[in-house]
C-alpha positions in Angstrom: 24.6 16.4 41.4 24.5 13.4 39.1 26.1 14.0 35.7 25.3 11.6 32.8 27.8 10.9 30.0 26.9 12.6 26.7 26.2 9.3 25.1 23.6 8.4 27.7 21.9 11.7 27.3 21.7 11.2 23.5 20.3 7.7 24.1 17.5 9.1 26.3 16.6 11.7 23.6 16.6 9.0 20.9 14.2 6.8 22.9 11.8 9.7 23.5 11.7 11.2 20.0 10.3 9.5 16.8 13.0 8.6 14.3 12.0 11.0 11.6 14.8 9.9 9.3 13.6 6.2 9.2 11.0 7.0 6.5 11.5 9.8 4.0 10.0 10.7 0.6 11.6 8.9 -2.3 9.5 10.4 -5.0 6.1 11.5 -6.2 4.2 11.8 -9.4 1.1 13.7 -10.4 -1.5 11.7 -12.4 -4.9 12.6 -13.8 -7.5 12.8 -11.0 -9.5 11.1 -9.7 -7.5 7.9 -9.0 -9.9 4.9 -9.2 -8.0 1.8 -8.2 -4.6 0.7 -7.1 -3.0 -2.6 -6.3 0.2 -4.6 -5.9 1.5 -8.0 -7.1 4.7 -10.1 -6.7 6.4 -12.5 -9.1 9.9 -13.8 -10.0 10.7 -10.3 -11.5 10.0 -8.5 -8.2 7.2 -6.4 -6.8 4.7 -4.5 -9.0 2.4 -1.5 -8.2 -0.2 0.0 -10.5 -2.8 2.8 -10.3 -5.8 3.4 -12.5 -6.1 7.1 -13.2 -8.8 9.5 -14.3 -7.8 9.3 -17.9 -8.6 5.5 -17.9 -4.8 4.8 -18.2 -3.0 2.2 -16.0 0.2 3.5 -14.6 2.8 0.9 -13.5 5.5 2.3 -11.1 9.1 1.5 -10.5 12.1 3.1 -8.6 15.1 3.3 -11.0 18.4 4.8 -9.8 16.6 6.7 -7.1 13.9 8.2 -9.4 10.2 7.3 -9.3 9.0 6.4 -12.8 5.8 5.1 -14.3 4.8 3.2 -17.5 1.5 4.6 -18.7 -0.6 1.9 -20.5 -3.2 2.9 -23.1 -6.7 1.8 -22.2 -9.3 0.7 -24.8 -12.0 2.1 -22.5 -13.2 5.7 -22.5 -12.7 7.8 -19.4 -16.5 8.1 -19.1 -16.6 4.4 -18.1 -14.1 5.0 -15.2 -16.5 4.0 -12.4 -17.1 0.6 -14.1 -13.3 -0.3 -14.3 -11.1 -2.3 -12.0 -7.9 -4.2 -12.4 -5.9 -7.1 -11.0 -2.5 -8.7 -11.3 -2.8 -12.3 -12.5 -0.5 -14.8 -14.2 -2.6 -15.8 -17.2 -0.1 -17.6 -19.3 1.6 -19.6 -16.5 5.1 -18.1 -17.1 5.6 -17.1 -13.4 5.3 -13.4 -14.4 2.2 -11.4 -13.6 0.0 -9.8 -16.2 -2.4 -6.9 -15.8 -6.2 -7.4 -16.4 -8.3 -4.3 -16.7 -12.0 -5.2 -16.3 -15.0 -3.3 -17.3 -17.6 -4.7 -14.8 -20.8 -2.7 -15.3 -22.8 -0.9 -18.0 -22.8 -3.8 -20.4 -26.6 -4.1 -20.8 -26.3 -3.3 -24.5 -24.1 -6.3 -25.2 -26.4 -9.3 -25.9 -25.6 -12.7 -24.5 -22.8 -11.5 -22.2 -24.3 -13.2 -19.1 -21.8 -12.8 -16.3 -18.9 -12.2 -18.7 -17.0 -8.8 -18.8 -14.9 -6.8 -21.2 -11.3 -7.3 -20.2 -8.1 -5.8 -21.5 -5.0 -7.9 -20.9 -1.5 -6.4 -20.6 1.2 -9.1 -20.7 4.5 -8.6 -19.0 7.1 -8.6 -21.7 10.8 -7.5 -21.4 10.9 -4.6 -19.0 7.3 -3.6 -19.2 3.6 -4.4 -20.0 2.0 -4.5 -23.4 -1.7 -4.6 -24.4 -2.2 -8.0 -26.1 -5.9 -8.7 -26.0 -9.3 -7.1 -25.5 -12.5 -9.1 -25.4 -15.4 -10.7 -23.6 -14.2 -13.2 -20.9 -15.1 -14.2 -17.4 -14.6 -11.6 -14.8 -11.0 -11.6 -13.5 -10.1 -10.2 -10.1 -9.3 -10.8 -6.5 -7.1 -9.1 -3.9 -4.6 -10.7 -1.6 -5.3 -10.5 2.1 -2.9 -8.3 4.1 -1.0 -10.0 6.9 -2.5 -9.8 10.3 0.4 -11.6 12.1 3.8 -10.4 13.2 7.1 -12.1 14.1 9.3 -10.3 16.6 12.1 -11.6 18.8 11.5 -15.1 17.3 7.9 -15.2 18.6 4.6 -14.8 16.7 1.9 -12.3 17.6 -1.6 -11.7 16.2 -2.9 -8.2 15.4 -6.5 -7.7 16.3 -8.6 -4.6 15.3 -10.5 -3.0 18.1 -12.8 0.1 18.6 -11.6 2.1 21.6 -13.6 4.8 23.5 -15.1 7.4 21.1 -14.9 4.9 18.2 -11.1 5.5 17.7 -9.4 2.5 16.3 -6.9 0.4 18.2 -4.7 -2.6 17.4 -4.2 -5.2 20.1 -1.0 -7.2 19.9 -1.7 -10.7 21.2 0.7 -13.6 21.8 0.3 -16.8 19.9 -1.0 -19.3 21.0 -2.3 -18.1 24.4 -3.9 -14.9 23.0 -2.6 -12.7 25.9 -2.6 -9.0 24.8 0.9 -7.5 25.4 0.4 -4.1 23.8 -2.3 -1.8 22.4 -1.4 0.5 19.5 -3.4 3.5 18.3 -5.1 3.0 14.9 -5.8 -0.1 12.8 -2.9 -2.2 11.5 -2.7 -2.0 7.7 0.8 -3.2 6.9 3.4 -5.5 8.5 7.0 -5.3 7.3 10.6 -5.0 8.6 11.0 -1.2 8.3 14.5 -1.0 9.8 15.9 -4.3 8.6 16.6 -5.6 12.1 14.9 -9.0 11.5 11.8 -8.0 13.5 8.5 -7.1 11.8 7.1 -3.7 12.4 3.5 -2.3 12.2 2.0 0.5 10.3 -1.4 1.7 11.6 -3.9 4.1 10.3 -7.0 6.0 11.4 -9.3 8.8 10.1 -9.3 11.4 12.9 -12.2 13.4 11.4 -14.6 11.9 8.9 -15.3 15.4 7.6 -11.7 15.8 6.5 -9.5 14.0 3.9 -6.6 13.2 6.3 -5.6 9.7 7.1 -3.2 9.5 10.0 -0.4 6.9 9.9 2.0 5.7 12.6 4.9 3.3 12.3 5.8 1.2 15.3 9.1 -0.6 15.4 9.0 -3.9 17.3 11.6 -5.6 19.4 10.1 -8.6 21.1 7.1 -7.4 23.1 8.3 -3.8 22.9 6.9 -1.3 20.3 8.3 2.2 19.8 6.6 4.8 17.6 9.2 5.9 15.0 7.2 7.8 12.4 3.9 9.7 12.1 2.3 11.5 9.2 -1.1 12.6 7.7 -1.9 11.9 4.1 -5.1 13.1 2.3 -6.4 9.7 1.2 -10.0 9.9 2.5 -12.8 11.4 0.3 -15.4 12.8 2.8 -18.2 13.2 0.3 -18.2 9.5 -0.7 -16.5 7.9 2.3 -13.9 6.3 -0.1 -10.7 5.5 1.8 -7.3 4.5 0.3 -4.8 2.8 2.5 -1.0 2.6 2.1 0.3 -0.1 -0.2 3.6 -1.9 0.3 6.1 -3.0 -2.5 9.8 -3.2 -3.2 9.8 -1.0 -6.3 13.5 -1.1 -6.9 14.2 -4.7 -5.9 16.8 -3.7 -3.3 15.3 -5.8 -0.5 13.7 -2.8 1.2 10.0 -2.4 0.9 8.5 1.1 0.2 5.2 2.6 1.4 3.0 3.9 -1.5 0.3 6.5 -0.8 -2.4 7.2 -3.4 -4.4 10.4 -3.0 -7.6 9.8 -5.0 -8.9 13.4 -5.1 -5.7 15.1 -6.1 -4.1 12.4 -8.3 -0.9 12.4 -6.4 1.1 9.2 -5.8 4.0 9.4 -3.3 6.6 6.8 -2.2 8.2 6.7 1.2 11.0 4.5 2.4 14.4 4.1 4.1 16.3 3.9 0.9 18.2 6.7 -0.9 16.0 9.6 -2.1 16.3 10.7 -5.7 17.8 14.0 -6.8 
């Protein structure tokens, strides 16, 4: 009979089971539902994440001493105009610090001579927060940064390609650069690429909606090491609105500037915002 050392047995168990301690909840806040828009930005002061809530307020989030906090910014627009609002992070005054621009993009037919202009509220970044500094008619401001679809692991570059598998389930093909050879297929569509365990190799977060009639979005985190990928985390978050087909996908930002990026999940129907990461959870 072959007896394995205890360390070897533990190693086998570790390889077979997802590392549930890798990502854990760092905090959550309840905002006024429904949640309309969310986005991230990065400047010399760090990463920023904001959510537009059902009371027409913008909430800017930060992790401070292990606690999730938000700065609620007063909006000049009434909640009844929610569906015509969107926001973007932009550096308007060229000071290498992002400002927030809240745009009202529809329902302006009663304003004569507006043409393609839009009402915009500008919140400048001052000190440790944002302040409302201007409201007026100006060209529409907006734009979203494209999420990375490439990955570096083991010193080599790979391209992530979205595929539809049998039964219309999503898959992500990991292909070598530059020859395009597929070395691995991962369940779900890739939505974020980041170094989750700080080992120098980039990892992949995938998502899919298992049932379009339900609100759940299923996430899986795959740790990479060269051509090898190991699933280390899996969870369902209610980010899909079946009635409208609206779908929110996890955002990524370093909210406490500790060098580790956190995953941020916005649940539009309930108004809940939760943050997951590998850092220290708050009390």
